[in-house]
ROMI-68155 format. One record per residue (C-alpha): x, y, z. Coordinates in steps of 0.2 Angstrom, whole numbers, padded with zeros to 4 digits, always signed. Example, Ala and Ser with C-alpha at 12.3 -4.5 7.8 and 13.67 -1.06 7.14 Angstrom:
BEGIN
+0062-0022+0039/+0068-0005+0036/
This chain:
BEGIN
+0038-0081+0027/+0054-0084+0021/+0049-0076+0005/+0041-0062+0014/+0056-0058+0022/+0067-0055+0008/+0052-0048-0001/+0053-0033+0012/+0072-0033+0011/+0074-0030-0005/+0059-0015-0006/+0065-0007+0011/+0082-0009+0002/+0076+0000-0014/+0069+0014-0007/+0082+0017+0005/+0095+0018-0010/+0087+0034-0015/+0081+0040-0003/+0101+0043+0000/+0102+0051-0013/+0089+0063-0013/+0089+0064+0006/+0069+0064+0009/+0055+0054+0010/+0038+0052+0017/+0030+0043+0028/+0014+0038+0035/+0000+0030+0040/-0015+0027+0032/-0034+0019+0032/-0041+0008+0019/-0058-0002+0014/-0055-0017+0003/-0070-0021-0005/-0068-0040-0002/-0057-0037+0015/-0066-0024+0026/-0055-0011+0035/-0036-0011+0037/-0025+0000+0042/-0007+0005+0035/+0011+0010+0034/+0020+0020+0019/+0036+0028+0015/+0039+0037-0001/+0054+0043-0008/+0052+0056-0022/+0066+0054-0036/+0069+0070-0046/+0084+0061-0053/+0072+0054-0065/+0057+0063-0067/+0052+0079-0051/+0033+0073-0053/+0038+0052-0050/+0040+0043-0035/+0043+0025-0029/+0031+0021-0012/+0032+0007-0002/+0017+0000+0012/+0008-0014+0022/-0008-0018+0023/-0016-0028+0038/-0034-0029+0035/-0049-0036+0044/-0064-0048+0036/-0078-0047+0042/-0083-0067+0044/-0083-0076+0030/-0088-0097+0026/-0087-0106+0040/-0096-0097+0057/-0082-0098+0069/-0069-0095+0055/-0052-0083+0061/-0047-0075+0047/-0034-0064+0042/-0028-0055+0025/-0013-0041+0021/-0005-0035+0007/+0014-0027+0001/+0014-0014-0011/+0027-0005-0021/+0020+0008-0032/+0026+0023-0044/+0013+0038-0042/+0016+0052-0056/+0008+0068-0047/+0001+0083-0060/+0006+0097-0053/-0009+0106-0056/-0008+0128-0050/-0020+0138-0034/-0030+0123-0036/-0026+0118-0017/-0019+0100-0022/-0010+0089-0034/-0018+0074-0041/-0009+0058-0043/-0009+0039-0053/-0001+0024-0049/+0005+0007-0055/+0013-0007-0042/+0015-0023-0039/+0004-0031-0026/+0006-0046-0013/-0009-0053-0007/-0014-0067+0006/-0023-0073+0016/-0027-0087+0027/-0042-0096+0036/-0039-0104+0052/-0056-0114+0056/-0047-0122+0073/-0051-0140+0071/-0035-0146+0065/-0043-0161+0061/-0045-0174+0046/-0056-0161+0034/-0052-0145+0041/-0055-0132+0030/-0041-0120+0035/-0030-0115+0022/-0021-0098+0015/-0011-0091-0001/-0003-0078-0006/-0005-0069-0026/+0004-0058-0035/-0004-0046-0045/-0005-0026-0053/-0011-0011-0046/-0018+0003-0055/-0025+0019-0046/-0024+0038-0043/-0028+0050-0030/-0022+0065-0026/-0013+0076-0010/-0023+0089-0001/-0013+0104+0002/+0005+0106+0003/+0021+0105+0019/+0028+0095+0029/+0012+0084+0033/-0001+0084+0020/-0017+0071+0020/-0020+0063+0004/-0031+0051-0003/-0036+0040-0018/-0041+0021-0026/-0034+0005-0033/-0038-0009-0041/-0032-0025-0041/-0030-0035-0055/-0025-0049-0048/-0016-0054-0030/-0029-0046-0019/-0043-0046-0034/-0053-0031-0029/-0056-0011-0028/-0047-0004-0011/-0051+0017-0005/-0040+0025+0006/-0035+0038+0015/-0022+0048+0030/-0007+0059+0029/+0008+0060+0024/+0023+0066+0036/+0038+0074+0025/+0055+0067+0033/+0072+0076+0028/+0067+0091+0017/+0051+0098+0005/+0046+0082-0007/+0048+0087-0024/
């Protein structure tokens, strides 16, 4: 738990640092479907990095998934992910959407509690680190915009995730 807290604190620091320089960021909720962990909900914070490239941003997100029963009947499964991604937008003129690519780091945690607590209890947990590769699109412009995408998790969460949500711009217009 201590490592997770430290990772969250570090990500918050690195996300907040550029936002102080640019004065703008995005936040929002999303829904996701993981091919192994089923439906999930989450939230993200993103910061544009115009000092480096006007089309580059970094995004941190946390997703909590609700896996259907796997393995033993009566088991309680939990699965969550913490992601840190770089996103590069490919601006197109007069089309109504902006495609983007993402690459980053994925920390995935699963746990299973069968509840017996005795010898031979199949309960367990694991945390893995992997890579994210994917892409998607943001639709429209303005202070509130919908987005959708797909990413592939290599190692870590090991699977494909389809996601979509709303991005709310705070503190100015994202480039």
